[in-house]
Structure formats: structure tokens, C-alpha cells
GULOMAR-596065 format. One record per residue: x negated, y negated, z of N, C-alpha, C in turn; chain; residue in one letter. Coordinates in pm, 1 decimal. Layout:
BEGIN
PT       n_px       n_py       n_pz      ca_px      ca_py      ca_pz       c_px       c_py       c_pz   chaine   residu
PT          X          Y          Z          X          Y          Z          X          Y          Z        A        A
...
// end
This chain:
BEGIN
PT       n_px       n_py       n_pz      ca_px      ca_py      ca_pz       c_px       c_py       c_pz   chaine   residu
PT    -4939.1    -7391.0    11403.3    -4796.6    -7415.3    11431.2    -4710.8    -7330.9    11334.7        A        M
PT    -4754.7    -7322.1    11211.7    -4678.3    -7249.2    11113.1    -4662.6    -7102.1    11151.3        A        R
PT    -4772.5    -7039.8    11203.5    -4766.8    -6900.1    11243.5    -4664.9    -6877.2    11352.4        A        D
PT    -4656.0    -6972.1    11447.9    -4560.5    -6960.3    11557.8    -4416.8    -6965.6    11503.7        A        S
PT    -4391.4    -7056.8    11408.0    -4258.3    -7069.6    11350.7    -4219.0    -6939.2    11280.6        A        V
PT    -4311.3    -6884.0    11201.6    -4284.0    -6760.9    11130.3    -4257.5    -6645.8    11227.2        A        L
PT    -4328.3    -6642.6    11334.9    -4305.4    -6538.9    11434.8    -4164.9    -6550.3    11491.3        A        T
PT    -4122.6    -6672.4    11520.1    -3986.6    -6694.4    11572.1    -3882.5    -6654.8    11468.0        A        A
PT    -3908.3    -6689.4    11341.2    -3815.0    -6654.5    11235.8    -3802.1    -6504.1    11224.3        A        E
PT    -3913.0    -6432.4    11236.1    -3907.9    -6286.7    11227.2    -3831.5    -6228.8    11344.5        A        R
PT    -3851.0    -6288.9    11462.6    -3780.4    -6243.1    11581.8    -3629.6    -6255.3    11562.6        A        L
PT    -3582.4    -6374.1    11519.1    -3440.0    -6394.8    11500.6    -3384.4    -6313.9    11383.5        A        F
PT    -3467.0    -6292.3    11281.1    -3424.7    -6207.7    11169.0    -3397.6    -6064.7    11217.9        A        E
PT    -3486.6    -6015.1    11305.9    -3468.6    -5880.9    11359.8    -3343.1    -5874.3    11446.6        A        S
PT    -3320.1    -5976.9    11527.7    -3200.8    -5979.7    11611.5    -3073.9    -5983.1    11525.0        A        C
PT    -3083.5    -6049.0    11410.3    -2967.4    -6062.2    11323.2    -2920.5    -5928.9    11264.8        A        G
PT    -3006.4    -5825.9    11267.0    -2967.0    -5693.5    11218.8    -2872.1    -5624.3    11316.7        A        H
PT    -2871.9    -5668.1    11444.1    -2791.4    -5598.5    11544.5    -2691.4    -5689.0    11617.0        A        V
PT    -2704.7    -5821.1    11599.6    -2611.2    -5915.5    11658.8    -2567.2    -6014.0    11550.0        A        I
PT    -2436.8    -6032.8    11526.9    -2390.6    -6118.0    11416.5    -2382.8    -6266.4    11453.9        A        P
PT    -2496.7    -6330.8    11467.8    -2495.1    -6469.4    11517.2    -2530.6    -6568.1    11405.9        A        F
PT    -2487.2    -6693.4    11427.3    -2523.0    -6804.0    11338.8    -2622.0    -6897.9    11409.2        A        E
PT    -2613.7    -6903.2    11542.2    -2698.6    -6992.9    11620.4    -2749.5    -6914.7    11743.3        A        K
PT    -2870.7    -6949.8    11786.5    -2924.1    -6880.1    11904.5    -3013.8    -6974.5    11981.7        A        A
PT    -3022.8    -6949.5    12112.5    -3112.8    -7027.8    12197.8    -3168.2    -6936.5    12305.0        A        L
PT    -3301.2    -6932.0    12312.7    -3370.6    -6859.3    12420.1    -3428.8    -6965.7    12512.2        A        L
PT    -3395.2    -6957.7    12640.5    -3437.7    -7059.6    12736.3    -3478.9    -6991.1    12865.4        A        S
PT    -3591.9    -7036.8    12921.2    -3640.3    -6975.6    13047.9    -3717.0    -7080.7    13126.8        A        S
PT    -3698.3    -7079.4    13258.5    -3773.0    -7169.7    13346.1    -3682.3    -7262.0    13423.6        A        G
PT    -3743.5    -7361.3    13491.1    -3664.0    -7460.6    13562.9    -3659.9    -7589.0    13483.0        A        D
PT    -3597.4    -7690.9    13539.5    -3573.5    -7815.0    13463.2    -3701.4    -7891.8    13430.9        A        D
PT    -3809.4    -7866.1    13506.1    -3934.8    -7939.3    13481.5    -4030.9    -7861.6    13390.7        A        T
PT    -4007.5    -7732.6    13371.7    -4097.5    -7653.3    13287.7    -4018.2    -7548.9    13210.2        A        S
PT    -3920.4    -7595.9    13136.4    -3833.2    -7503.1    13062.4    -3893.0    -7470.2    12925.0        A        R
PT    -3893.2    -7341.3    12891.9    -3937.8    -7296.7    12759.8    -3815.2    -7268.7    12672.3        A        R
PT    -3817.2    -7319.3    12550.2    -3704.2    -7305.4    12460.8    -3749.9    -7250.3    12326.0        A        L
PT    -3665.6    -7168.4    12267.7    -3679.5    -7136.9    12123.6    -3540.9    -7146.5    12063.9        A        Q
PT    -3526.7    -7241.2    11973.7    -3396.6    -7276.4    11917.9    -3386.6    -7220.6    11775.0        A        N
PT    -3268.6    -7163.0    11745.2    -3240.5    -7119.2    11609.1    -3104.5    -7177.9    11567.4        A        Y
PT    -3108.3    -7286.3    11490.6    -2985.3    -7344.9    11433.2    -2893.8    -7413.5    11534.3        A        N
PT    -2934.1    -7417.7    11660.2    -2849.5    -7482.3    11761.3    -2866.6    -7635.0    11748.3        A        M
PT    -2755.4    -7706.0    11743.5    -2759.6    -7851.7    11721.1    -2831.8    -7920.4    11836.7        A        S
PT    -2927.4    -8009.1    11800.4    -2994.8    -8087.7    11901.9    -2896.2    -8182.5    11970.5        A        Q
PT    -2792.3    -8224.1    11897.6    -2689.2    -8309.4    11958.1    -2614.5    -8233.6    12067.4        A        R
PT    -2591.6    -8103.6    12045.1    -2528.6    -8023.9    12151.4    -2618.5    -8013.1    12273.3        A        W
PT    -2748.3    -7988.0    12251.1    -2841.0    -7978.6    12364.4    -2849.2    -8109.6    12440.8        A        L
PT    -2848.5    -8221.6    12364.9    -2850.3    -8353.5    12429.5    -2721.4    -8378.2    12508.5        A        D
PT    -2606.0    -8340.3    12448.9    -2476.3    -8357.0    12513.8    -2469.9    -8274.5    12638.9        A        T
PT    -2515.6    -8152.4    12632.3    -2515.8    -8061.5    12747.9    -2595.1    -8122.5    12863.6        A        Y
PT    -2709.1    -8182.4    12827.8    -2796.8    -8241.5    12929.6    -2737.1    -8371.7    12983.0        A        Q
PT    -2696.3    -8461.6    12892.2    -2653.4    -8594.6    12936.0    -2521.8    -8593.9    13013.2        A        S
PT    -2432.4    -8500.6    12979.0    -2301.9    -8492.2    13046.6    -2302.4    -8398.3    13165.9        A        K
PT    -2419.0    -8338.9    13195.5    -2426.5    -8246.6    13308.8    -2335.8    -8126.9    13295.8        A        G
PT    -2327.3    -8072.9    13172.6    -2231.2    -7962.9    13148.0    -2270.4    -7831.7    13215.5        A        L
PT    -2394.8    -7826.4    13263.0    -2436.8    -7704.5    13334.4    -2346.1    -7681.9    13457.2        A        R
PT    -2294.3    -7791.0    13515.0    -2211.7    -7778.8    13636.4    -2080.3    -7705.5    13608.6        A        K
PT    -2031.9    -7711.3    13483.5    -1904.8    -7648.4    13450.1    -1922.0    -7531.3    13352.9        A        V
PT    -2041.5    -7505.9    13309.8    -2071.0    -7395.2    13218.5    -2029.9    -7262.5    13285.5        A        D
PT    -1934.3    -7190.3    13227.7    -1889.4    -7066.7    13292.6    -1996.4    -6959.8    13304.4        A        P
PT    -2093.3    -6961.4    13212.2    -2202.7    -6865.0    13218.9    -2285.9    -6890.5    13343.3        A        I
PT    -2315.5    -7017.2    13371.2    -2392.9    -7051.9    13491.4    -2311.9    -7017.1    13616.5        A        V
PT    -2179.5    -7042.7    13612.4    -2095.1    -7005.3    13724.9    -2101.9    -6854.7    13752.3        A        R
PT    -2092.7    -6777.9    13647.1    -2090.1    -6634.7    13660.7    -2223.0    -6579.4    13713.2        A        E
PT    -2332.7    -6634.1    13662.3    -2462.9    -6581.5    13704.1    -2488.7    -6607.6    13850.7        A        V
PT    -2429.1    -6714.8    13906.3    -2442.7    -6743.3    14049.7    -2371.6    -6638.5    14133.4        A        S
PT    -2281.4    -6562.2    14067.8    -2208.8    -6455.7    14137.2    -2272.7    -6318.5    14113.6        A        Q
PT    -2388.5    -6315.4    14044.1    -2463.8    -6193.4    14029.5    -2448.7    -6124.8    13893.9        A        G
PT    -2358.6    -6175.6    13807.0    -2344.2    -6115.5    13673.2    -2459.5    -6158.2    13585.9        A        S
PT    -2475.7    -6090.1    13469.6    -2586.6    -6134.5    13384.4    -2562.4    -6128.7    13233.5        A        N
PT    -2468.0    -6050.3    13181.6    -2443.6    -6049.9    13038.2    -2294.2    -6072.4    13014.5        A        I
PT    -2262.5    -6167.1    12926.5    -2124.1    -6210.6    12910.8    -2082.2    -6214.7    12766.3        A        F
PT    -1964.1    -6159.0    12739.6    -1896.3    -6176.2    12613.4    -1806.2    -6298.6    12628.7        A        L
PT    -1819.1    -6395.2    12540.9    -1748.4    -6522.4    12558.7    -1598.5    -6506.5    12560.9        A        W
PT    -1544.7    -6411.8    12483.3    -1399.5    -6398.0    12481.0    -1345.0    -6359.9    12618.9        A        T
PT    -1422.8    -6286.1    12695.6    -1382.0    -6252.0    12831.5    -1385.6    -6373.7    12922.3        A        R
PT    -1481.6    -6461.9    12897.3    -1486.4    -6585.8    12976.3    -1371.7    -6678.7    12940.6        A        L
PT    -1335.1    -6681.8    12810.6    -1219.5    -6760.3    12768.2    -1094.4    -6716.6    12846.6        A        H
PT    -1076.0    -6585.4    12855.5     -957.5    -6531.0    12923.6     -962.7    -6559.1    13075.2        A        A
PT    -1080.9    -6544.5    13132.7    -1093.3    -6559.1    13277.5    -1070.1    -6702.6    13321.1        A        K
PT    -1116.6    -6800.6    13240.7    -1112.5    -6941.4    13280.5    -1008.2    -7021.7    13200.9        A        Y
PT     -909.9    -6953.6    13141.8     -818.6    -7026.6    13052.6     -734.3    -7129.4    13125.3        A        D
PT     -721.1    -7118.5    13256.8     -641.2    -7216.4    13332.0     -727.5    -7318.9    13407.1        A        R
PT     -856.1    -7312.3    13388.4     -947.7    -7407.4    13449.7     -968.3    -7522.6    13351.0        A        D
PT     -918.8    -7643.8    13381.9     -926.5    -7755.1    13283.0    -1069.3    -7795.6    13254.1        A        P
PT    -1159.4    -7784.8    13350.3    -1299.6    -7826.5    13327.3    -1368.4    -7729.6    13232.3        A        H
PT    -1347.1    -7599.6    13251.8    -1409.2    -7499.6    13163.3    -1344.0    -7505.7    13024.2        A        V
PT    -1213.1    -7527.4    13019.0    -1144.3    -7540.0    12890.8    -1200.4    -7657.8    12811.6        A        S
PT    -1227.5    -7769.1    12881.6    -1285.3    -7885.5    12814.6    -1427.7    -7855.3    12766.7        A        A
PT    -1501.0    -7776.3    12844.1    -1636.2    -7734.4    12806.2    -1632.5    -7655.5    12675.7        A        F
PT    -1540.5    -7555.7    12669.8    -1528.7    -7473.4    12548.0    -1488.2    -7558.0    12426.5        A        F
PT    -1400.5    -7653.6    12448.6    -1354.4    -7741.5    12339.2    -1472.9    -7823.0    12285.0        A        E
PT    -1555.1    -7872.3    12376.4    -1672.3    -7951.1    12335.1    -1769.8    -7864.5    12256.4        A        E
PT    -1789.9    -7738.8    12307.3    -1881.6    -7647.8    12240.9    -1833.4    -7615.1    12099.8        A        A
PT    -1701.8    -7601.5    12081.3    -1646.4    -7567.8    11950.9    -1679.0    -7675.9    11846.7        A        R
PT    -1689.1    -7799.4    11891.6    -1721.5    -7907.6    11799.3    -1859.3    -7889.5    11735.0        A        L
PT    -1943.3    -7807.5    11800.2    -2078.5    -7782.3    11750.4    -2089.2    -7639.7    11693.4        A        F
PT    -1976.1    -7580.1    11660.5    -1979.8    -7445.6    11598.9    -2004.7    -7333.4    11696.2        A        G
PT    -1980.3    -7358.3    11825.9    -2005.3    -7256.3    11929.9    -1871.7    -7210.1    11985.7        A        L
PT    -1803.0    -7126.4    11909.6    -1671.0    -7077.8    11950.4    -1676.0    -6942.9    12017.7        A        S
PT    -1762.9    -6854.1    11966.9    -1769.9    -6719.6    12019.5    -1918.8    -6682.2    12035.5        A        F
PT    -1944.1    -6583.8    12121.3    -2082.2    -6543.1    12138.6    -2100.0    -6441.4    12249.1        A        G
PT    -2226.5    -6409.3    12272.6    -2266.1    -6321.7    12382.2    -2392.5    -6382.3    12442.6        A        V
PT    -2399.1    -6383.9    12576.8    -2509.7    -6448.1    12647.2    -2562.3    -6362.9    12761.3        A        S
PT    -2692.5    -6374.7    12781.1    -2755.7    -6318.3    12900.8    -2800.4    -6432.8    12988.2        A        Y
PT    -2779.2    -6421.2    13118.5    -2827.1    -6524.5    13210.4    -2875.4    -6460.7    13340.1        A        A
PT    -2984.8    -6517.8    13393.1    -3037.1    -6471.9    13520.3    -3083.0    -6594.3    13598.1        A        Y
PT    -3039.9    -6606.1    13723.3    -3075.9    -6723.3    13805.9    -3151.3    -6677.0    13929.3        A        S
PT    -3260.2    -6748.2    13956.4    -3340.3    -6722.2    14077.5    -3388.3    -6857.1    14130.0        A        N
PT    -3324.8    -6904.6    14237.7    -3354.3    -7036.7    14292.6    -3326.8    -7141.7    14184.8        A        S
PT    -3427.6    -7223.9    14147.8    -3406.2    -7328.1    14047.7    -3427.8    -7279.2    13904.6        A        D
PT    -3475.5    -7155.2    13890.4    -3506.3    -7100.5    13760.8    -3381.8    -7038.3    13698.0        A        K
PT    -3362.7    -7064.3    13566.8    -3250.7    -7005.9    13495.0    -3301.4    -6956.6    13360.7        A        L
PT    -3284.9    -6826.8    13336.7    -3311.5    -6767.5    13204.8    -3177.0    -6756.1    13134.3        A        D
PT    -3170.5    -6803.3    13009.5    -3045.4    -6798.5    12934.5    -3075.0    -6766.3    12788.6        A        L
PT    -3023.6    -6654.6    12741.9    -3040.6    -6611.5    12602.3    -2901.7    -6606.3    12540.6        A        F
PT    -2874.6    -6690.7    12443.2    -2741.4    -6704.6    12385.9    -2743.9    -6681.5    12235.0        A        T
PT    -2648.5    -6600.7    12187.0    -2626.3    -6578.3    12043.8    -2481.9    -6612.6    12016.1        A        F
PT    -2458.3    -6706.7    11924.6    -2324.4    -6762.2    11907.6    -2291.3    -6785.9    11761.5        A        A
PT    -2161.1    -6813.1    11737.6    -2116.1    -6843.9    11603.5    -1972.3    -6892.4    11603.5        A        G
PT    -1919.6    -6921.3    11486.5    -1783.6    -6971.8    11475.4    -1679.6    -6860.0    11462.0        A        S
PT    -1725.4    -6739.1    11424.7    -1634.3    -6626.5    11406.6    -1632.0    -6532.6    11526.0        A        G
PT    -1517.2    -6468.2    11546.1    -1502.1    -6377.7    11659.3    -1552.0    -6239.2    11619.4        A        N
PT    -1683.4    -6229.2    11598.0    -1745.0    -6102.3    11551.2    -1817.3    -6028.4    11662.1        A        D
PT    -1809.2    -6078.1    11785.0    -1885.3    -6020.2    11894.4    -1798.2    -5921.1    11972.9        A        F
PT    -1856.0    -5806.4    12007.2    -1781.1    -5700.8    12076.6    -1859.9    -5654.7    12197.9        A        T
PT    -1799.9    -5563.0    12273.5    -1867.6    -5505.6    12390.7    -1996.3    -5434.9    12351.2        A        A
PT    -2001.6    -5385.8    12229.6    -2123.7    -5321.5    12181.3    -2239.8    -5418.0    12181.7        A        Q
PT    -2213.0    -5544.6    12152.3    -2320.0    -5643.4    12147.4    -2370.2    -5678.6    12287.2        A        H
PT    -2286.2    -5657.6    12388.6    -2332.0    -5670.5    12528.0    -2440.2    -5566.5    12554.0        A        V
PT    -2416.4    -5443.3    12509.4    -2515.3    -5337.2    12527.7    -2641.0    -5365.3    12451.0        A        D
PT    -2626.3    -5418.4    12328.9    -2743.0    -5450.0    12247.1    -2828.0    -5558.3    12315.1        A        V
PT    -2760.4    -5661.6    12363.2    -2835.0    -5770.3    12429.2    -2901.1    -5721.1    12557.3        A        L
PT    -2836.5    -5629.7    12628.1    -2896.2    -5572.3    12747.5    -3028.0    -5502.4    12713.9        A        S
PT    -3031.3    -5435.2    12598.1    -3155.0    -5369.8    12552.2    -3260.5    -5472.2    12508.7        A        F
PT    -3216.5    -5579.0    12440.8    -3310.8    -5676.7    12385.8    -3369.7    -5770.3    12491.0        A        L
PT    -3297.4    -5794.2    12599.1    -3334.7    -5896.5    12697.6    -3477.8    -5888.3    12745.8        A        T
PT    -3527.0    -5774.0    12793.1    -3666.2    -5771.5    12840.5    -3767.6    -5801.7    12732.8        A        P
PT    -3735.3    -5763.6    12606.9    -3826.7    -5793.0    12495.3    -3827.4    -5942.3    12463.0        A        H
PT    -3709.9    -6005.2    12469.2    -3701.1    -6149.3    12443.3    -3775.9    -6227.1    12551.5        A        L
PT    -3763.2    -6182.6    12675.6    -3833.1    -6249.0    12787.4    -3984.2    -6238.7    12770.1        A        K
PT    -4031.6    -6119.2    12734.5    -4176.1    -6099.9    12711.6    -4224.5    -6186.3    12596.5        A        L
PT    -4144.0    -6199.8    12491.2    -4183.3    -6281.2    12376.5    -4194.7    -6427.4    12416.3        A        W
PT    -4098.1    -6476.1    12494.0    -4102.7    -6616.6    12538.0    -4225.3    -6641.5    12625.5        A        L
PT    -4252.3    -6548.4    12720.1    -4367.4    -6563.6    12809.3    -4497.5    -6562.9    12731.5        A        D
PT    -4506.3    -6475.0    12632.2    -4625.9    -6465.6    12551.0    -4646.0    -6591.3    12467.5        A        S
PT    -4535.2    -6642.6    12411.2    -4543.8    -6764.9    12333.8    -4590.6    -6881.2    12417.5        A        R
PT    -4546.7    -6885.4    12545.2    -4587.0    -6995.4    12631.8    -4733.9    -6984.9    12669.4        A        D
PT    -4782.7    -6863.6    12695.1    -4923.7    -6846.8    12736.5    -5020.1    -6870.1    12622.5        A        S
PT    -4968.6    -6858.7    12496.2    -5054.0    -6878.9    12380.1    -5001.7    -6996.1    12295.7        A        Q
PT    -4951.4    -7097.9    12364.3    -4890.4    -7212.3    12293.5    -4990.3    -7275.4    12197.6        A        R
PT    -4956.3    -7281.7    12068.1    -5049.6    -7338.3    11971.2    -5059.8    -7489.6    11983.8        A        P
PT    -5161.1    -7545.4    11919.7    -5174.7    -7690.9    11919.4    -5057.2    -7753.4    11849.6        A        E
PT    -4999.4    -7855.6    11907.6    -4881.3    -7919.7    11852.5    -4921.2    -8044.9    11777.2        A        V
PT    -4867.9    -8061.5    11659.2    -4902.9    -8174.7    11573.8    -4806.8    -8290.2    11599.2        A        D
PT    -4837.8    -8373.4    11701.6    -4757.7    -8491.7    11732.6    -4817.3    -8613.0    11666.6        A        L
PT    -4734.3    -8706.8    11625.8    -4784.5    -8831.9    11569.3    -4834.7    -8922.1    11682.5        A        T
PT    -4908.6    -9026.8    11642.3    -4959.9    -9121.7    11742.0    -4846.6    -9186.4    11819.1        A        R
PT    -4738.0    -9219.9    11749.9    -4623.7    -9284.6    11817.7    -4553.1    -9188.3    11912.4        A        R
PT    -4545.5    -9062.1    11874.4    -4483.2    -8962.2    11962.0    -4564.6    -8944.2    12089.6        A        E
PT    -4696.1    -8943.7    12076.6    -4781.7    -8934.9    12195.8    -4762.7    -9056.8    12284.2        A        V
PT    -4750.1    -9175.5    12221.4    -4729.0    -9299.0    12294.9    -4597.0    -9293.4    12373.2        A        E
PT    -4492.0    -9240.0    12309.4    -4362.9    -9224.0    12376.9    -4377.0    -9131.8    12495.4        A        V
PT    -4452.9    -9023.1    12479.7    -4475.8    -8930.7    12590.5    -4547.4    -8998.2    12706.8        A        L
PT    -4646.5    -9080.8    12674.1    -4720.5    -9152.0    12780.1    -4629.2    -9246.7    12856.3        A        K
PT    -4545.5    -9322.3    12784.0    -4452.4    -9413.0    12854.4    -4348.7    -9334.2    12931.7        A        W
PT    -4307.1    -9218.2    12877.8    -4213.0    -9134.5    12951.5    -4273.8    -9086.9    13081.6        A        S
PT    -4399.1    -9049.9    13076.4    -4470.6    -9005.7    13196.8    -4475.9    -9115.8    13300.3        A        H
PT    -4482.3    -9240.2    13254.3    -4484.7    -9355.5    13345.6    -4346.1    -9393.9    13394.9        A        D
PT    -4243.0    -9324.5    13344.2    -4106.0    -9348.5    13391.0    -4030.2    -9455.7    13314.7        A        G
PT    -4082.8    -9499.6    13200.8    -4015.0    -9605.1    13122.9    -3886.2    -9551.9    13058.6        A        A
PT    -3783.2    -9636.4    13056.1    -3659.6    -9599.3    12990.0    -3677.0    -9616.7    12838.1        A        T
PT    -3582.7    -9565.0    12760.7    -3588.3    -9579.5    12614.8    -3583.6    -9727.0    12575.9        A        A
PT    -3503.5    -9804.3    12647.6    -3491.7    -9948.1    12621.1    -3627.6   -10017.8    12647.4        A        S
PT    -3690.0    -9983.3    12760.8    -3819.3   -10044.5    12796.0    -3927.1   -10003.7    12694.3        A        A
PT    -3925.0    -9879.7    12651.4    -4023.1    -9834.4    12551.6    -4003.8    -9908.4    12419.3        A        M
PT    -3878.8    -9930.9    12381.5    -3852.4   -10001.5    12257.1    -3914.9   -10142.4    12261.1        A        A
PT    -3902.0   -10208.8    12376.2    -3959.8   -10341.7    12391.3    -4112.3   -10337.3    12384.2        A        T
PT    -4172.7   -10240.9    12457.6    -4317.3   -10228.6    12461.4    -4376.1   -10191.0    12325.2        A        K
PT    -4302.1   -10108.7    12248.6    -4354.4   -10057.4    12123.2    -4303.5   -10135.9    12001.3        A        M
PT    -4229.5   -10245.0    12029.8    -4181.0   -10335.1    11923.2    -4097.4   -10259.2    11817.2        A        C
PT    -3999.6   -10183.1    11866.4    -3911.4   -10111.4    11775.3    -3773.5   -10104.7    11839.6        A        C
PT    -3680.5   -10034.0    11777.3    -3547.5   -10023.2    11835.0    -3536.0    -9902.2    11927.2        A        T
PT    -3433.6    -9906.4    12011.3    -3409.8    -9791.2    12098.9    -3373.5    -9667.0    12017.9        A        E
PT    -3307.8    -9689.5    11903.7    -3275.6    -9575.7    11816.4    -3402.2    -9507.5    11766.4        A        R
PT    -3504.8    -9586.1    11735.3    -3632.5    -9528.7    11691.4    -3696.0    -9446.5    11802.6        A        T
PT    -3687.8    -9496.7    11926.2    -3742.9    -9422.0    12040.4    -3671.8    -9289.1    12052.0        A        I
PT    -3539.7    -9289.6    12041.3    -3464.3    -9165.1    12053.1    -3496.8    -9069.8    11938.6        A        N
PT    -3524.4    -9124.6    11821.1    -3568.1    -9043.5    11708.7    -3701.3    -8973.3    11740.7        A        F
PT    -3795.5    -9051.0    11796.8    -3925.1    -8991.3    11836.1    -3902.8    -8883.3    11944.4        A        H
PT    -3817.7    -8910.3    12039.0    -3792.5    -8813.5    12145.8    -3733.0    -8684.1    12088.3        A        L
PT    -3641.1    -8696.2    11990.3    -3585.3    -8577.4    11929.2    -3690.9    -8492.4    11861.3        A        G
PT    -3785.3    -8558.2    11791.3    -3894.6    -8487.0    11727.9    -3985.8    -8421.2    11830.3        A        N
PT    -4011.3    -8492.7    11941.8    -4095.0    -8436.2    12047.5    -4030.3    -8313.1    12106.7        A        I
PT    -3900.9    -8319.3    12137.1    -3830.1    -8202.6    12194.6    -3840.9    -8083.1    12100.3        A        Y
PT    -3820.2    -8109.2    11972.7    -3821.9    -7998.5    11872.8    -3961.3    -7936.7    11865.7        A        R
PT    -4064.2    -8020.4    11860.9    -4202.6    -7970.3    11845.3    -4252.9    -7898.1    11971.2        A        K
PT    -4208.8    -7946.5    12088.4    -4256.3    -7886.1    12214.1    -4165.8    -7772.8    12261.6        A        L
PT    -4048.8    -7755.4    12197.6    -3956.6    -7650.1    12239.1    -3889.3    -7674.8    12371.4        A        G
PT    -3848.8    -7801.8    12395.2    -3782.9    -7838.7    12519.2    -3653.8    -7914.1    12487.3        A        V
PT    -3575.4    -7948.7    12590.0    -3449.9    -8019.3    12561.9    -3428.8    -8143.8    12646.6        A        N
PT    -3534.5    -8190.7    12718.0    -3519.6    -8314.5    12791.8    -3657.1    -8376.9    12813.6        A        N
PT    -3657.2    -8502.9    12857.8    -3779.8    -8579.7    12870.0    -3872.0    -8526.2    12980.2        A        R
PT    -3811.3    -8482.7    13092.1    -3893.4    -8430.1    13203.2    -3971.0    -8307.2    13159.0        A        T
PT    -3902.7    -8215.5    13088.4    -3969.9    -8094.2    13042.2    -4076.1    -8127.3    12937.9        A        A
PT    -4047.6    -8227.8    12851.0    -4146.2    -8266.5    12748.7    -4273.0    -8318.7    12813.6        A        A
PT    -4260.1    -8401.7    12915.1    -4376.0    -8455.7    12986.3    -4455.4    -8341.6    13051.7        A        V
PT    -4382.5    -8246.9    13115.5    -4446.9    -8134.4    13183.6    -4528.3    -8051.5    13084.0        A        A
PT    -4469.7    -8022.4    12966.0    -4542.9    -7944.2    12865.4    -4662.8    -8022.5    12810.6        A        V
PT    -4642.4    -8154.0    12790.1    -4750.5    -8237.8    12738.4    -4868.6    -8243.5    12833.8        A        A
PT    -4838.7    -8250.2    12964.2    -4945.0    -8251.3    13063.7    -5017.0    -8116.2    13067.4        A        L
PT    -4939.5    -8008.1    13065.1    -4996.3    -7874.4    13070.8    -5083.0    -7846.5    12947.2        A        K
PT    -5036.4    -7898.5    12830.7    -5110.7    -7876.6    12706.5    -5221.3    -7981.0    12683.6        A        S
PT    -5234.1    -8076.2    12780.5    -5336.7    -8181.9    12773.5    -5315.0    -8275.9    12652.7        A        K
PT    -5189.3    -8287.7    12612.0    -5156.0    -8386.1    12509.1    -5166.5    -8525.3    12568.1        A        I
PT    -5123.1    -8537.0    12695.3    -5142.6    -8658.4    12773.2    -5205.9    -8620.2    12904.9        A        I
PT    -5255.8    -8718.9    12978.2    -5321.7    -8688.7    13105.6    -5249.1    -8761.4    13219.8        A        S
PT    -5279.7    -8719.5    13341.7    -5216.3    -8779.9    13459.6    -5264.1    -8922.6    13478.2        A        Y
// end
């Protein structure tokens, strides 16, 4: 697991030489088998994005459905400045230090590839759109390679138990009762599971756990 983390750190360190970002997220796949590599992106933001269904108002997702694929956020701010839903989305993102950035997105049926580099300062320019255009195929290959060579994940016994109950469809409240702990503890375990498996929701965690034979059908 340590080698994989170092590889990711080297990847983001290299990207940092050409893109001035504070936070980054590489995401590829559909909702049931999404691959993630997170750099400094708040797990609370990822949870908020998922729980509030923000994908429906995310301007990047809107744009990619129209055939575009690389976006400078300042241009999206200007384009959607009179849309109250998108304005609220940007305000929520700012609370997590996501004010400016550049993103690549590609959608094909249920699959969405999204590579985002973001920060609190307005340091991103049209030049970084060109840079990300160059980097995108390399980032995609890296994610695919990481998935095909996924290392053994060091989950605790309780985390595996949470995964098993999740596979059975149990809610966090039901798991807390079965495992004689609080719902907050269950959510703590889920957060650790998401981080270790590189996913951002329970469905994807179960899918990865089944594929990796951490749990069985």
C-alpha cells in the first residue's frame, strides 16, 4: 500500500510543476465502479457532493453533456452567474477551498471521467487548459494501471464487517445496532473504507471489495 501512495504522491508532485493547484481529484468510471485518487480534497466535500446530489447542478457535468471536455472555472463562473442553482453550487464549493480551478471531463453513457485541479487562488489561466489537455491521456492511463494492479488493502476487522453489512443493504443505523456501537462510529469506519479503497460512496466501496475479494457474494 505504501508504494501505491508514493506513486500517487510523485504523480501529483509532477503535476504541481505545471499546474498551480492545492487540491486534486482524479475520478473515472460509473457510480458502481468508480476509481478515485484524491489529493487534499476534503472527504466532507465528497460526502456533501454525493448526499446532496450536486452532480445534477455541477456546471462541469452540464457542459460535458454538451460535448465540451476541458474547463477553466472562471469561464464557468461567468457563464452561469445568473443561474441560482449553479451559483449555490459554487458557494458550497468555496466553503471547502474550491474557488478556482481547471477540470477535464468526459461522459459516455453512465461513465464519467473527471480530473480536477483546484485551489483558493485565481492562479489558473488558459495555458493550464492546454497543459491539462496534454496530461489527460497520461492521467487516464495511470488510473487504469493503478486499478488493474490494485494492491492489497489493509482494512480492519470492523471495516470488513461494515462492508459485509453494506453489501447486505443495511443502513448505518442498522449496522450500529448490529455491531453495538454508535452511528457516528459506523460513519467513521465508512470514511476510512472510502479513503483506503479510493472511492466516495458505499455502492462503489462494496463493488471494489467484491472485485478485490475482500468480501464475497
